[in-house]
N, C-alpha and C positions, 0 to 999 in steps of 0.2 A: 712234062715238066714246065714248059713255057706257060701252059694254061694255069698251072698252080701259082706261078709267080705273078701272072696277070691278075688272077683273082685276089691274091694277097695285096697287090698294089691298089686294086679297086677298093678293097676293104679299108686300106689305110687312108685313101683319099676321102672316103665317106666319113671315116672317123675324124679326120682333120676338119672336114666341113662341119660336122656336128660340134666339134670342140670350138671352132671359130664362131659358130652361131651362139653357143652357150656363152662364150666370152663376150660377144657383142651385147647380148642381153644383160649380162652382169655389169658391163661397162655402162650401159644406159641406165640401169637401176642405180648404180653408184652415183652417176651424174644427177639423177632425179633426187636421190637422198641428199646429196650435197647442196643442191639448189634449195630444197625445202629447209635444210638447216640454216642456210644463209638468210632465207626469207624470214624464218622464225627469229633469228638473232637480230635482224633489222627491225622487226615489229616490236620485240619485247626488250 
């Protein structure tokens, strides 16, 4: 029973890691898009 709980916890932690990685990537992309928009509005 303990091993099942441990494996579930490991799976959960890996899922959280993946989710945080995806969130970081999306945050960077949002920042990138935002800076491009500001750059374009300054130029035109």
